[in-house]
C-alpha positions in Angstrom: 27.1 3.1 16.7 23.4 3.9 16.5 21.8 3.9 13.1 21.1 7.1 11.2 17.3 7.4 11.0 15.1 9.9 9.1 11.4 10.5 9.8 9.8 12.3 6.8 6.5 13.9 7.5 4.3 15.5 4.9 2.6 18.7 6.2 -1.0 18.7 7.4 -4.0 19.6 5.3 -4.5 23.2 3.9 -7.6 24.7 2.3 -5.9 24.4 -1.1 -5.3 20.7 -0.5 -9.0 20.4 0.3 -9.9 22.2 -2.9 -7.5 20.2 -5.0 -5.4 23.3 -6.0 -1.7 23.1 -6.8 0.2 24.9 -4.0 3.8 24.5 -5.0 5.8 27.3 -3.4 2.7 29.4 -2.6 2.7 29.8 1.2 -0.7 28.4 2.2 -1.1 27.8 5.9 -2.5 24.7 7.6 -6.2 24.6 8.2 -7.7 23.3 11.5 -7.9 19.7 10.1 -4.2 20.0 9.2 -3.3 21.0 12.7 -5.2 18.1 14.1 -3.4 15.8 11.7 0.0 17.1 12.9 -1.1 16.3 16.5 -2.0 12.8 15.3 1.4 12.4 13.7 3.0 13.4 17.0 1.1 10.5 18.6 2.2 8.1 15.8 5.8 9.0 16.6 5.2 8.3 20.2 8.1 9.0 22.6 10.8 9.3 19.8 13.6 11.6 20.7 15.1 13.6 17.8 18.6 15.0 17.5 17.6 17.6 14.9 14.4 18.9 13.2 14.4 20.2 9.7 11.5 21.9 7.8 10.7 23.4 4.5 10.5 27.2 5.0 6.9 27.2 3.9 4.5 27.9 6.8 2.4 24.7 6.4 5.6 22.6 6.9 7.0 24.8 9.7 3.8 24.7 11.7 3.6 20.9 11.2 7.1 20.6 12.7 6.2 22.9 15.5 3.2 20.9 16.5 5.1 17.6 16.3 8.1 18.8 18.3 6.2 21.2 20.6 7.8 19.9 23.8 11.3 19.8 22.3 14.0 22.4 23.0 15.4 21.8 19.5 15.4 24.7 17.0 13.6 24.0 13.8 16.1 24.4 10.9 14.5 25.6 7.7 16.1 24.4 4.5 15.2 25.6 1.0 16.3 22.2 -0.5 13.1 20.5 0.9 10.8 23.2 -0.3 7.9 22.1 -2.5 8.3 21.9 -6.3 7.6 25.2 -8.0 4.5 25.0 -10.3 5.0 28.6 -11.7 1.9 30.0 -13.4 -0.1 26.8 -12.5 0.0 27.5 -8.7 -3.6 28.0 -7.5 -5.0 26.0 -10.4 -6.7 22.6 -10.3 -5.0 20.0 -12.5 -8.2 19.4 -14.5 -8.3 23.1 -15.3 -4.8 22.9 -16.8 -5.7 19.8 -18.8 -3.4 17.7 -20.9 -0.3 19.8 -20.2 -0.3 18.8 -16.5 -1.6 15.2 -16.9 1.9 13.6 -17.1 2.8 15.0 -13.7 0.8 12.2 -12.0 0.5 9.6 -14.7 3.7 9.8 -16.8 6.3 11.7 -14.8 9.1 11.2 -17.4 7.0 13.3 -19.8 6.2 16.1 -17.4 7.3 19.6 -18.6 6.9 22.6 -16.3 5.2 25.8 -17.3 6.8 29.3 -17.1 8.4 29.8 -13.7 8.0 26.1 -12.8 10.5 23.5 -11.8 11.1 20.1 -13.5 11.1 16.8 -11.6 14.9 16.2 -12.3 15.6 19.7 -10.9 13.6 18.8 -7.7 15.3 15.5 -7.4 18.7 17.1 -7.6 18.1 19.6 -4.8 16.5 17.1 -2.4 19.4 14.7 -3.0 21.7 17.5 -1.8 19.7 17.7 1.4 20.0 13.9 2.1 23.7 14.1 1.4 23.9 16.8 4.1 22.0 14.7 6.6 24.3 11.7 5.9 27.4 13.8 6.6 26.1 15.9 9.5 23.9 13.6 11.5 25.7 10.2 11.5 24.1 7.9 14.1 21.3 10.4 14.8 17.5 10.5 14.5 16.2 13.4 12.4 12.7 14.7 11.8 11.9 16.4 8.5 8.7 18.1 7.5 8.2 18.8 3.9 5.7 18.4 1.0 4.2 15.7 -1.2 6.2 16.1 -4.3 9.4 17.0 -2.6 9.2 13.9 -0.3 8.4 11.6 -3.3 11.5 13.0 -5.1 13.6 12.3 -2.0 12.2 8.7 -1.7 12.7 8.1 -5.5 16.4 9.1 -5.2 17.2 7.3 -2.0 15.3 4.1 -2.9 16.7 4.1 -6.5 13.2 3.9 -7.9 12.5 4.5 -11.6 10.7 7.7 -12.6 7.5 5.8 -13.4 7.3 4.8 -9.7 7.5 8.4 -8.6 4.1 8.1 -6.8 4.3 4.5 -5.8 4.6 5.2 -2.1 1.5 6.9 -0.7 2.1 9.9 1.5 -1.1 11.4 2.8 -1.2 14.6 4.8 0.9 14.0 7.9 1.9 10.4 7.0 5.3 9.5 8.2 8.0 7.7 6.2 10.5 6.0 8.4 14.0 5.6 6.8 17.2 4.1 8.1 20.7 4.5 6.5 22.2 1.3 5.2 25.6 2.0 3.6 25.3 5.1 1.4 21.5 5.0 0.9 18.4 5.4 3.1 16.1 2.3 3.2 12.4 2.6 3.8 11.4 0.8 7.0 7.8 1.7 7.4 4.9 4.2 6.6 2.8 5.5 9.4 -0.4 6.9 8.0 -2.8 9.4 9.6 -5.2 9.7 6.6 -6.2 6.8 4.4 -8.0 8.8 1.7 -7.1 8.0 -1.9 -3.9 9.9 -2.6 -3.9 10.7 -6.3 -7.5 11.6 -6.3 -6.7 14.5 -3.9 -3.9 15.8 -6.1 -1.7 16.4 -3.1 1.1 18.8 -3.3 
């Protein structure tokens, strides 16, 4: 039987990414650089054939999926479980504007506490783990493309790779980077990272 493979793609750049603003679940579209990054990601993936394409319902992820799978006849399946983390009242703000209340998000994830209307990291991890459980049961032996967001994909990798919370940001995922995973037993294992953009990750406060 063929291996179950998962290709995780972080959406392309948006104007809020460029400005260093927290997007969360605010629906900010790709900018032109983001569209070019998605086209580069398509080239990185080469002639891979996918059995299914999933995307966060936010437009920046959906358009990334559309650009990568433009010649495919597959329908893009949107799934709320791979939507970005909710930052609540902090969406649209820059981390330095929020100050010490936000600092643990990047530098001490265990200590991060969301603001009103926001989502905790354990809550995010719980919902993305439901998504990977769905993939494991529904797409056995298949190759699946997933377009999502920085924090959501880090949560997924943390869960699948059994990483401790302090390593939440250990694996760099720039705009339109691709994390290639293969199912071994009950867990996905990271095979490779294909990077479009080599810019310093944390410095851009990618979400």
